[in-house]
C-alpha positions in Angstrom: 0.0 -0.3 0.3 1.0 2.7 -1.3 1.3 6.2 1.3 -1.6 7.7 -1.0 -3.8 5.3 0.1 -2.9 4.9 4.0 -4.0 9.0 4.2 -7.1 7.6 2.6 -7.6 5.3 4.3 -6.9 6.6 8.0 -8.5 10.2 6.8 -11.9 7.6 5.9 -11.6 6.2 9.7 -10.8 9.5 11.2 -14.7 10.6 9.2 -16.3 7.5 9.7 -16.4 7.3 13.3 -18.4 10.0 15.5 -15.8 9.8 18.7 -13.2 10.1 17.0 -14.6 12.8 14.9 -14.8 14.8 17.9 -12.3 14.5 19.2 -10.4 15.5 16.9 -11.9 18.5 16.8 -11.4 19.2 20.3 -7.7 18.7 20.2 -8.3 21.1 16.5 -10.0 23.9 18.3 -7.7 23.6 21.7 -3.8 24.0 19.4 -5.7 26.6 17.2 -6.0 28.7 20.5 -2.7 28.5 21.5 -0.9 29.2 17.7 -4.0 32.2 18.0 -2.6 33.6 22.1 1.5 32.2 21.1 1.2 34.7 18.1 0.1 37.8 19.3 1.9 37.1 23.0 5.5 36.1 22.6 6.2 35.1 19.3 4.7 38.6 17.9 8.0 40.4 18.1 9.7 37.1 16.1 7.0 36.9 13.1 7.1 40.1 12.8 11.2 40.6 11.9 10.3 37.3 9.4 7.1 38.3 7.5 7.2 34.6 5.6 7.5 32.8 8.9 4.7 35.7 9.7 2.8 34.7 6.5 3.4 30.9 7.3 3.0 30.6 11.0 -0.7 32.6 10.1 -1.4 30.7 7.4 -1.3 27.2 9.6 -3.4 28.7 11.8 -5.9 28.9 9.7 -5.7 25.7 8.1 -6.8 24.4 11.6 -9.2 27.1 11.7 -10.8 26.1 9.0 -10.7 22.5 9.0 -11.5 23.0 12.5 -15.1 24.3 11.3 -15.2 22.2 8.1 -15.5 18.6 10.1 -17.8 20.6 12.3 -20.3 21.6 9.5 -19.0 17.0 8.4 -20.3 16.9 11.8 -24.0 18.7 12.3 -24.5 17.1 8.5 -24.6 14.1 9.7 -26.2 13.8 12.8 -29.2 15.1 11.6 -29.2 12.4 8.7 -28.5 10.1 11.4 -31.8 11.9 13.3 -33.5 12.2 10.0 -32.6 7.9 9.3 -33.6 7.4 12.5 -36.9 8.8 12.4 -38.2 7.0 9.0 -36.8 3.7 10.3 -39.5 5.0 13.6 -42.2 5.6 11.1 -41.8 1.8 9.9 -41.9 0.1 12.7 -45.0 1.8 14.6 -47.0 2.5 11.2 -46.0 -1.9 11.2 -47.2 -2.4 15.1 -50.2 0.5 14.3 -51.4 -2.1 11.0 -51.2 -5.9 12.7 -53.2 -3.9 15.7 -55.3 -2.5 13.8 -57.6 -6.1 13.2 -57.1 -6.4 16.3 -60.7 -5.1 17.4 -60.0 -5.2 21.7 -58.9 -1.4 21.1 -61.6 -0.7 19.6 -64.2 -1.5 22.4 -65.4 0.4 25.4 -67.3 -0.7 28.1 -69.7 1.5 28.2 
């Protein structure tokens, strides 16, 4: 297996597992927050003196931010899709049980 196929398989595993996806989002946002803090305080004089490092640092920070946002949007879409599937399954189960119970007349008889 070459490197590209391996990377694709790892990415599929990350995307498909909700726990792994959310853990990755948590750590990604944490790293971005630390990078923003460090880049605007302690690293600021050093980054100001080196324009290419400045661009690279903030580009990497921006890329991590976009990654977190894309993972969050994907996670929301995936949760909505799973909820829709669960709702449809409940409807099918309910109406299947309702149809089987409709032939039973004991539900309709009420004592007067």
